[in-house]
C-alpha positions in Angstrom: 11.1 33.7 31.9 8.2 33.5 34.3 4.8 32.0 34.6 1.6 32.2 36.5 -1.3 29.9 37.4 -4.9 31.2 37.9 -7.9 29.1 39.0 -10.8 29.3 36.6 -13.8 27.2 37.5 -12.8 23.5 37.0 -9.6 24.4 35.2 -6.4 26.4 35.5 -5.3 29.2 33.3 -1.5 29.0 32.6 0.2 32.2 31.7 3.8 32.3 30.6 6.2 34.3 28.4 6.8 33.1 24.9 9.7 33.5 22.5 11.1 37.0 21.8 9.8 38.9 18.8 12.6 38.9 16.1 12.0 42.7 15.5 11.0 44.3 18.8 12.9 41.8 21.1 9.9 41.7 23.4 8.5 38.4 24.7 4.9 37.6 23.8 2.4 36.4 26.5 1.0 32.9 26.0 -2.0 31.2 27.7 -3.1 27.6 28.0 -6.1 26.1 29.8 -5.3 23.0 31.9 -7.6 20.6 33.6 -6.3 18.7 36.6 -4.9 19.3 40.1 -2.9 22.4 41.0 0.3 20.3 41.3 -0.2 18.9 37.8 -0.9 22.4 36.5 2.4 23.6 38.0 4.2 20.7 36.3 2.6 21.5 33.0 3.6 25.2 33.4 7.2 24.2 34.0 7.1 22.0 30.9 5.9 25.0 28.8 8.5 27.3 30.2 11.3 24.8 29.5 9.9 24.3 25.9 10.1 28.0 25.3 13.6 28.2 26.6 14.7 25.3 24.4 12.9 26.7 21.4 10.6 23.6 21.1 7.4 25.3 22.1 4.6 24.8 19.6 1.6 27.0 19.4 -1.7 25.3 20.3 -3.8 24.2 17.3 -7.4 23.1 17.1 -6.9 20.9 14.1 -8.4 17.4 14.7 -6.8 14.1 13.8 -9.5 13.4 11.2 -9.1 16.7 9.4 -5.3 16.6 9.5 -5.0 13.1 8.2 -7.4 13.9 5.4 -5.4 17.0 4.5 -2.2 14.9 4.3 -3.7 12.2 2.2 -4.9 14.9 -0.3 -1.5 16.4 -0.3 0.4 13.1 -0.8 -1.8 12.3 -3.7 -1.6 15.8 -5.3 2.2 15.9 -5.0 2.5 12.4 -6.5 3.8 10.7 -3.4 1.1 8.1 -3.5 -1.1 6.9 -6.4 -4.9 7.5 -6.6 -5.5 3.8 -5.7 -3.3 4.1 -2.6 -5.0 7.4 -1.6 -8.4 5.6 -1.9 -7.2 2.9 0.4 -5.8 5.5 2.9 -9.2 7.3 2.9 -11.0 4.0 3.6 -8.7 3.4 6.6 -9.3 7.0 7.8 -13.1 6.7 7.5 -13.4 3.2 9.1 -10.5 2.8 11.4 -9.2 6.2 12.4 -12.0 8.8 12.5 -14.5 6.9 14.6 -12.0 6.4 17.4 -9.4 9.2 17.3 -10.9 11.7 14.8 -12.2 14.3 17.2 -8.9 14.6 19.2 -6.7 17.5 18.4 -3.1 16.9 17.2 -1.5 18.1 20.4 -3.8 16.3 22.8 -3.2 12.8 21.3 -1.2 10.7 23.7 0.6 7.3 23.6 -2.1 5.8 25.8 -4.7 6.8 23.2 -2.8 4.8 20.6 -2.7 1.8 22.9 -6.4 2.0 23.6 -7.1 2.4 19.9 -5.3 -0.8 19.0 -7.2 -2.7 21.7 -10.6 -1.4 20.5 -9.8 -2.2 16.9 -8.7 -5.7 17.9 -11.8 -6.4 19.9 -14.6 -4.6 18.1 -13.2 -2.7 15.1 -15.3 -4.0 12.3 -17.7 -1.6 10.6 -20.7 -3.6 11.8 -19.4 -3.8 15.3 -19.3 -7.6 15.3 -15.8 -8.7 16.1 -12.4 -7.2 15.8 -10.0 -6.5 12.9 -7.0 -8.5 11.8 -3.6 -7.4 12.9 -2.7 -6.6 9.4 -5.5 -4.1 9.0 -4.7 -2.5 12.3 -1.1 -2.2 11.1 -2.2 -0.5 7.9 -4.3 2.1 9.8 -1.5 2.7 12.3 1.0 3.4 9.5 -1.3 5.9 7.8 -1.7 7.8 11.1 2.0 7.6 12.0 2.9 8.9 8.5 0.5 11.9 9.0 1.8 12.6 12.5 5.4 12.6 11.2 4.4 15.4 8.8 2.8 17.2 11.7 6.1 17.1 13.7 8.1 18.2 10.6 5.8 21.2 10.2 6.0 22.0 13.9 2.3 21.4 14.6 3.0 18.9 17.4 6.2 18.2 19.3 6.4 14.4 18.7 4.8 11.5 16.9 3.0 9.6 19.6 2.2 6.7 17.2 5.9 5.7 17.4 5.5 4.9 21.1 3.6 1.7 20.2 4.5 -0.8 17.5 1.9 -2.3 15.3 0.3 -5.6 16.3 2.3 -8.7 15.2 0.9 -10.2 12.0 0.8 -14.0 12.3 2.7 -16.0 9.7 0.4 -17.2 7.0 1.2 -19.8 4.4 1.1 -18.2 1.0 -1.5 -19.7 -1.4 0.1 -21.0 -4.6 -0.9 -23.5 -7.3 0.9 -26.8 -7.0 -0.5 -28.6 -10.1 0.3 -26.1 -12.8 -0.4 -28.5 -15.8 -3.9 -29.2 -14.4 -4.6 -25.5 -14.1 -3.3 -24.8 -17.7 -5.7 -27.5 -18.9 -8.7 -26.1 -17.1 -7.9 -22.6 -18.3 -8.5 -23.7 -21.9 -12.2 -23.5 -21.3 -12.0 -20.0 -19.8 -12.0 -16.5 -21.4 -9.4 -15.7 -18.9 -7.0 -18.3 -20.3 -4.3 -16.1 -21.9 -4.6 -13.3 -19.3 -4.0 -15.8 -16.5 -1.2 -17.7 -18.3 0.8 -14.4 -18.7 0.8 -13.9 -15.0 1.4 -17.6 -14.3 4.5 -17.7 -16.5 5.9 -14.1 -16.1 4.8 -13.1 -12.6 3.2 -9.9 -13.9 0.6 -8.2 -11.8 -3.0 -8.0 -12.9 -2.7 -4.2 -13.6 0.4 -4.8 -15.7 -1.2 -7.5 -17.7 -4.4 -5.5 -18.4 -2.2 -2.6 -19.6 -0.1 -4.8 -22.0 -0.1 -3.7 -25.6 0.9 -5.9 -28.6 3.7 -3.4 -29.4 5.3 -4.5 -26.2 5.1 -8.2 -27.0 7.8 -9.7 -29.3 7.0 -13.3 -29.9 9.9 -13.9 -32.1 12.4 -12.7 -29.5 10.2 -14.3 -26.8 10.0 -11.1 -24.8 7.5 -8.8 -23.0 8.2 -5.2 -22.1 6.4 -4.0 -19.0 6.0 -0.2 -19.3 2.5 0.5 -18.0 -0.2 -0.6 -15.5 -3.9 -0.1 -15.1 -5.2 1.8 -12.1 -8.9 1.8 -11.2 -10.4 4.1 -8.6 -13.8 5.7 -7.9 -12.2 9.1 -8.3 -10.7 8.6 -11.8 -12.1 5.4 -13.1 -9.7 3.3 -15.2 -6.5 4.9 -16.3 -2.9 4.0 -17.3 0.0 4.8 -15.1 3.8 4.2 -15.0 5.1 1.3 -13.0 5.4 1.7 -9.2 9.2 2.0 -9.4 12.1 2.1 -11.8 12.4 -1.6 -11.3 8.9 -2.0 -12.5 10.0 -1.1 -16.0 11.4 -4.4 -17.1 11.8 -6.9 -19.9 10.6 -10.5 -19.3 11.6 -13.5 -21.3 8.8 -15.9 -22.2 8.7 -19.7 -22.0 7.7 -21.6 -25.1 4.3 -22.6 -23.7 3.4 -18.9 -23.4 4.8 -17.9 -26.8 2.7 -20.6 -28.4 -0.4 -19.6 -26.5 -0.1 -16.0 -27.4 0.5 -16.7 -31.1 -2.8 -18.6 -31.1 -4.5 -15.8 -29.2 -3.4 -13.1 -31.6 -4.4 -15.2 -34.6 -7.9 -15.7 -33.0 -8.2 -12.0 -32.3 -7.4 -11.1 -36.0 -9.9 -13.7 -37.3 -12.6 -12.4 -35.0 -12.0 -8.8 -36.1 -12.1 -9.9 -39.7 -15.5 -11.6 -39.1 -16.8 -8.5 -37.4 -15.5 -6.3 -40.2 -13.7 -3.9 -37.8 -10.3 -4.2 -39.6 -6.9 -5.0 -38.3 -5.6 -4.3 -34.8 -4.8 -0.7 -33.9 -1.1 0.0 -33.6 -1.4 0.5 -29.9 -3.9 -2.3 -29.3 -4.2 -3.8 -25.9 -4.0 -7.6 -25.6 -7.1 -7.5 -23.4 -9.9 -5.0 -24.2 -13.6 -4.7 -24.7 -15.3 -4.5 -28.1 -14.5 -0.8 -28.3 -10.8 -1.4 -27.6 -11.1 0.1 -24.1 -9.2 -1.4 -21.2 -10.9 -4.0 -19.0 -11.9 -3.2 -15.5 -9.3 -4.5 -13.0 -12.0 -5.0 -10.4 -14.3 -6.9 -12.7 -11.5 -9.0 -14.0 -10.4 -9.9 -10.5 -14.0 -10.8 -9.6 -14.3 -12.9 -12.7 -11.1 -14.8 -11.8 -12.5 -15.4 -8.3 -15.6 -17.0 -9.8 -13.5 -19.2 -12.2 -11.1 -20.3 -9.5 -14.1 -21.3 -7.3 -15.6 -23.2 -10.1 -12.5 -25.4 -10.6 -12.1 -26.1 -6.9 -9.5 -23.4 -6.1 -11.5 -20.8 -4.2 -8.4 -19.6 -2.2 -6.3 -18.9 -5.4 -6.6 -15.2 -6.1 -5.3 -13.8 -9.3 -2.3 -12.4 -7.4 -1.6 -16.0 -6.3 -0.6 -16.7 -9.9 2.3 -14.3 -9.4 3.3 -16.0 -6.2 3.1 -19.3 -8.0 5.5 -18.1 -10.7 8.0 -17.0 -8.0 7.6 -20.4 -6.4 8.4 -22.1 -9.8 11.6 -20.1 -10.1 12.7 -20.7 -6.5 12.1 -24.5 -6.9 14.1 -24.4 -10.2 17.1 -22.8 -8.3 17.0 -19.5 -10.1 19.1 -16.9 -8.3 17.2 -14.3 -6.2 18.5 -11.3 -8.1 17.0 -12.7 -11.4 13.7 -13.5 -9.6 13.6 -10.0 -8.1 14.1 -8.3 -11.5 11.6 -10.5 -13.2 8.9 -9.6 -10.6 9.8 -5.9 -10.7 10.9 -5.6 -7.1 13.1 -2.6 -6.2 15.6 -4.8 -4.3 16.3 -8.5 -4.0 15.8 -8.4 -0.2 12.1 -7.5 -0.8 11.7 -10.7 -2.8 13.6 -12.7 -0.1 11.3 -11.2 2.6 8.1 -12.0 0.7 9.0 -15.5 -0.2 11.1 -16.4 2.9 8.7 -19.3 3.8 9.4 -20.9 0.4 13.1 -20.8 1.1 12.6 -22.3 4.5 11.7 -25.6 3.0 15.2 -25.9 1.7 17.8 -24.1 3.8 20.4 -24.4 1.1 18.3 -22.2 -1.2 18.1 -19.6 1.5 21.8 -19.5 1.9 22.4 -19.4 -1.8 19.9 -16.4 -2.1 21.7 -14.5 0.6 25.1 -15.2 -1.0 23.8 -13.8 -4.3 22.6 -10.6 -2.7 25.8 -10.0 -0.7 28.2 -11.2 -3.3 31.5 -13.0 -2.7 
């Protein structure tokens, strides 16, 4: 194979032989425009010739980073690899953190140094309003979306390597997880809130908000003290509110209920039936949701989360998100010495090591619990 360099204005035209045609056996002629010194152009030409010889040469493409990442997000959602909610979050990261800084670059012209500069820019001035930088966690999320898309590009032979892998994501500082320490006091304050029973389910089962909002009475057996988790609520701008299956096989689970929750749910169901009788709307439908509006439609996840934030602030717990109730439940189980496998199954985690990783800081307070948890995972 041979190549040739020709000067063209401020650039160099690189001419070289491509791979042989599978039918005619003739080599095609390839061209590439290069900007730099003649010595650099010769190096680039050598790289191209070597790539052709090794069979790793990839045809140039004009697809930009912004367009390609968008295409991949659309594909991941359409193929069921990610949920609509996750896709919405990915598109938000693409719009705010990827496109403004790397969007116009083509796939094959993105370099490791571009990733390094991107991280620095996001850290120092990455906010949408330009005032201040982004948290390491957000930068990490954006980096992983870009890297995931670039891995697809490599697999589909659109670029020779995933340059995002040349740089690791910024280190996320350890943060103390917010949990409720005085549970009896919270239960007492909940009695005056319309969110009482919804919050108590999460507090005493560890269920996620989406799972609680999708819970139907047919999945609640108060005599057996059991809840079956089989659905979750997903809310996006694209589809609105809709039901979906749990995130993983482990998400389909049966959770035993403590007496305090069984008693509270009995009272709640009785109150629901009495209210329906007063309104003249008849008995509960067979597939009735525990929490619904007057037309038996599911509640908005976003609105419910916002309502909880207002309530938590009103009782002096502004940092306690609804998800913190799930963390609080896990903390209760850890403090009670429940084994990590049981905790993992109750929370719907795919593997016990996920639970151990999330709640590692709670185990650090008692090293004996951490050792016991590891022993449970690994077995004798």
